[in-house]
Structures are given as C-alpha cells and as structure tokens.
C-alpha positions as CSV (number, residue, x, y, z in Angstrom):
1,I,7.1,-25.5,15.1
2,E,6.6,-24.1,11.7
3,R,6.4,-20.1,12.9
4,L,6.5,-18.4,16.0
5,T,7.0,-14.8,15.7
6,A,6.1,-11.3,17.2
7,D,4.8,-8.9,14.7
8,W,4.2,-5.3,14.8
9,V,1.9,-3.8,11.8
10,L,1.5,0.0,12.0
11,K,0.4,2.8,9.7
12,L,3.0,5.4,9.2
13,R,1.2,7.5,7.0
14,P,-2.3,7.5,5.4
15,D,-0.8,5.7,2.2
16,T,2.2,4.1,3.8
17,Y,2.5,0.7,6.1
18,A,5.2,-0.9,8.1
19,R,5.8,-4.4,9.6
20,L,8.2,-5.5,11.9
21,S,8.8,-9.2,12.7
22,A,11.1,-11.4,14.8
23,G,11.2,-15.2,15.5
24,Y,11.1,-18.2,13.7
25,L,9.7,-16.7,10.7
26,E,9.5,-20.0,8.6
27,T,10.1,-23.6,8.6
28,M,13.9,-23.1,7.7
29,F,14.8,-19.7,8.8
30,A,14.7,-17.7,12.1
31,G,15.5,-13.9,12.5
32,V,14.3,-10.4,12.1
33,S,12.3,-9.1,9.1
34,G,11.0,-5.4,8.5
35,E,8.8,-4.1,5.5
36,V,7.4,-0.8,4.5
37,L,4.6,-0.4,1.9
38,W,3.4,2.6,0.0
39,K,0.1,2.1,-1.6
40,P,-2.4,5.0,-1.9
41,A,-6.0,3.5,-2.0
42,A,-6.7,5.4,-5.1
43,Q,-4.2,4.0,-7.3
44,S,-3.5,0.7,-9.0
45,W,0.1,0.4,-8.1
46,G,2.3,0.2,-5.0
47,L,6.2,0.2,-3.9
48,G,7.5,-1.9,-1.2
49,L,10.9,-2.6,0.4
50,E,11.7,-5.4,2.7
51,M,15.0,-6.2,4.7
52,N,15.8,-9.5,6.5
53,W,18.6,-10.9,8.9
54,V,18.1,-14.5,9.3
55,R,19.9,-17.7,10.5
56,Q,19.1,-21.4,9.2
57,R,17.3,-23.4,11.7
58,E,17.8,-26.9,12.8
59,F,16.1,-29.6,10.5
60,D,13.9,-30.9,13.5
61,M,12.2,-27.3,13.4
62,M,12.4,-26.9,17.1
63,F,14.4,-23.9,18.8
64,G,17.9,-24.8,17.5
65,L,19.9,-22.7,14.9
66,Q,22.7,-23.7,12.3
67,D,26.0,-21.6,11.5
68,Y,24.3,-20.2,8.2
69,D,23.2,-16.7,8.3
70,V,22.3,-14.0,5.6
71,A,21.1,-10.6,4.9
72,T,18.6,-10.5,2.4
73,G,15.8,-8.2,1.1
74,H,13.8,-7.0,-1.8
75,A,12.4,-4.0,-3.6
76,S,9.0,-4.7,-5.2
77,L,6.7,-3.1,-7.6
78,Y,2.8,-4.3,-7.3
79,W,0.4,-3.5,-10.4
80,D,-3.3,-4.2,-10.6
81,T,-3.1,-4.0,-14.5
82,G,-7.0,-3.7,-14.6
83,W,-7.2,-6.0,-17.4
84,R,-9.0,-9.3,-16.7
85,D,-8.4,-9.4,-13.0
86,M,-4.5,-9.6,-13.8
87,E,-2.0,-8.4,-11.0
88,L,1.8,-8.2,-11.8
89,Q,4.5,-8.6,-9.3
90,L,8.2,-7.7,-9.7
91,D,10.6,-8.2,-6.8
92,A,14.4,-7.2,-7.2
93,G,17.1,-8.1,-4.5
94,R,19.1,-10.6,-2.5
95,Y,17.9,-14.0,-2.0
96,L,18.5,-16.7,0.7
97,A,21.6,-18.2,-0.9
98,G,23.2,-14.8,-1.4
99,D,22.4,-14.5,-5.1
100,W,21.3,-11.4,-6.6
101,G,18.2,-11.3,-9.1
102,A,14.5,-10.7,-9.5
103,T,11.1,-12.3,-9.7
104,F,8.6,-11.7,-12.1
105,G,5.0,-12.8,-11.0
106,L,1.5,-12.6,-12.5
107,T,-1.7,-13.7,-10.9
108,R,-5.3,-13.7,-11.7
109,R,-7.8,-12.9,-9.0
110,F,-11.2,-14.0,-9.5
111,P,-14.3,-12.2,-8.1
112,N,-14.9,-14.9,-5.4
113,G,-11.3,-14.4,-4.0
114,W,-9.5,-17.6,-6.0
115,E,-6.2,-16.8,-7.1
116,I,-4.1,-18.6,-9.8
117,G,-0.6,-17.5,-10.9
118,G,2.7,-18.3,-12.3
119,F,6.3,-17.0,-11.6
120,F,10.0,-17.1,-12.7
121,T,13.1,-15.9,-11.0
122,L,16.5,-15.0,-12.6
123,T,19.5,-14.5,-10.5
124,D,23.4,-14.6,-10.9
125,V,23.5,-18.2,-10.5
126,P,24.5,-19.5,-13.8
127,F,22.1,-22.0,-15.5
128,D,24.5,-25.0,-15.2
129,E,25.3,-24.4,-11.8
130,F,21.6,-24.3,-10.8
131,G,21.2,-27.7,-12.2
132,E,18.2,-29.4,-13.5
133,G,15.5,-26.8,-14.6
134,S,18.0,-23.9,-15.0
135,F,16.1,-21.5,-12.9
136,D,13.2,-21.1,-10.3
137,K,9.8,-21.1,-11.5
138,G,6.4,-22.3,-10.6
139,L,2.6,-21.8,-10.2
140,T,0.7,-20.6,-7.3
141,L,-2.8,-21.1,-5.9
142,R,-4.8,-19.5,-3.3
143,V,-8.3,-20.6,-2.2
144,P,-10.2,-18.7,0.4
145,L,-12.2,-20.6,2.9
146,R,-14.7,-18.1,3.6
147,W,-16.9,-19.1,0.3
148,G,-17.2,-23.0,2.0
149,L,-17.9,-21.7,5.6
150,P,-21.2,-20.4,7.3
151,Y,-18.8,-17.3,8.8
152,E,-16.7,-14.8,7.7
153,T,-13.0,-15.4,7.8
154,R,-9.5,-14.2,6.1
155,S,-8.2,-17.9,6.2
156,A,-7.2,-19.3,2.7
157,Y,-5.4,-22.4,1.5
158,S,-2.3,-21.4,-0.6
159,T,0.1,-23.7,-2.3
160,T,3.1,-23.4,-4.7
161,I,4.0,-25.9,-7.5
162,R,7.6,-25.9,-8.6
163,P,9.0,-28.5,-10.9
164,V,12.4,-28.7,-9.3
165,T,13.7,-26.8,-5.8
166,R,17.0,-25.5,-5.5
167,D,18.9,-23.0,-3.5
168,G,18.9,-20.3,-6.2
169,G,16.2,-17.9,-6.3
170,A,14.9,-19.1,-2.8
171,R,13.1,-16.4,-0.7
172,L,11.7,-16.0,2.9
173,E,8.0,-17.5,3.2
174,I,6.9,-14.7,5.4
175,A,3.2,-15.3,6.3
176,N,1.9,-11.7,6.7
177,R,3.5,-9.5,3.8
178,L,1.6,-6.3,4.0
179,Y,0.5,-6.2,0.2
180,G,-1.9,-9.1,0.8
181,Y,-3.9,-7.1,3.5
182,V,-3.6,-3.7,2.0
183,Q,-4.9,-4.8,-1.5
184,D,-8.3,-6.0,-0.1
185,L,-9.0,-2.5,1.0
186,D,-7.8,-0.3,-1.6
187,R,-10.6,1.2,-4.2
188,Q,-10.8,-1.8,-6.6
189,G,-11.0,-4.4,-3.6
190,L,-13.8,-2.5,-1.8
191,R,-15.6,-2.1,-5.2
192,D,-15.2,-5.8,-5.8
193,D,-16.3,-6.8,-2.5
194,W,-19.4,-4.5,-2.2
195,G,-22.0,-6.9,-3.3
196,N,-21.1,-9.2,-0.2
197,F,-22.2,-6.0,1.9
198,W,-25.8,-7.2,1.5
199,R,-25.5,-11.0,2.2
C-alpha cells in the first residue's frame, strides 16, 4: 500500500485554499498533514504553510508503524517569474530527520505541460555528517499524460533524480499539495490553456 488517505480540500476565501489529509501519506510515513495556500488568481506569486505529524511505517508498506515520529512543516514562497516560463519555489522549515533548513527549486514549465527543474536543500546537518554529496539535490521531470491520450486527464508521470539519498533534507512526498492544482487556474494558467478550449 503506497498511499491510503482521507483528504478534505476547501476554499476558505476567494484567494485562500486549505487541505487536511490523514492516513498513509506516502510509502515511508503515515500521519496527519494540513496545508493553507494564499494565491490570488491575478498575481504571479503565492504563500503557503504546511504542518505535519507523522510516524514511520513498517518496511513492508502494509499497516504497521515503527517507533519513530516527528513533527515537520514548511513555509513556502511560489513565484512565476514570467521569464521563459520559469517558476521559483522556496521552502523553509523542519524536515523528516528533525533538521532545519531550506529548499530552493527552479522549474521550467513548457506550454505543452511538460516540466523540468532542479533543486537543492541546505539544512543544519553538516556536510561531513551528511556524507557523500554533502547536501540533498536533484532534477525533477513531470510529463502530463493528456498530450498522448484521446481524452482529457490531469494525470501525469513524475520522477525525481537524485545522485545520492540521505536522511538530511528529506521531505514528505504529499500527493496533492495545493499549489499544483491552483496554478493551473490562475490568470497565466488560463491564458496558456485558452487555445485548448477550441480543440
């Protein structure tokens, strides 16, 4: 069982969204996750806050839990730069190993929906303690499936390529963070997709 959750998503105000998730949030952790996102449709940036309390799952990915638990969370800044379809994301807070730090990500989103980006994370884990690679970093790729299917879908294939994997800088792999849904419906997202209306 990779993921099994109950999710409640709502709109608190015209420009403020919220999500509450509980259950088996990802392959390694189960618990409770809450998020609030402020993103007016007419502006190119938004702010988010996410808080989680999670416990580590058994390695067989069934219903068992281990003894390790942690409270984690991040404040996030999202900015569509308007330059060559580049989007910037900055997350600062506490990671799954209890370390504190920030992740900087830069993604290019092409008009056909494909996304490619890179990120790096710096935390209070010293480079020599982190080990080979010194800090968490990697590349991301997201391919929407609708371009190759005869029907409309929001499904996509996503992957992250990391040279090394360590505990430092690790963050929950939440499947339905709000910004990914909201950004498609802001002013720029609607402008980019308007040509598809007549297809």
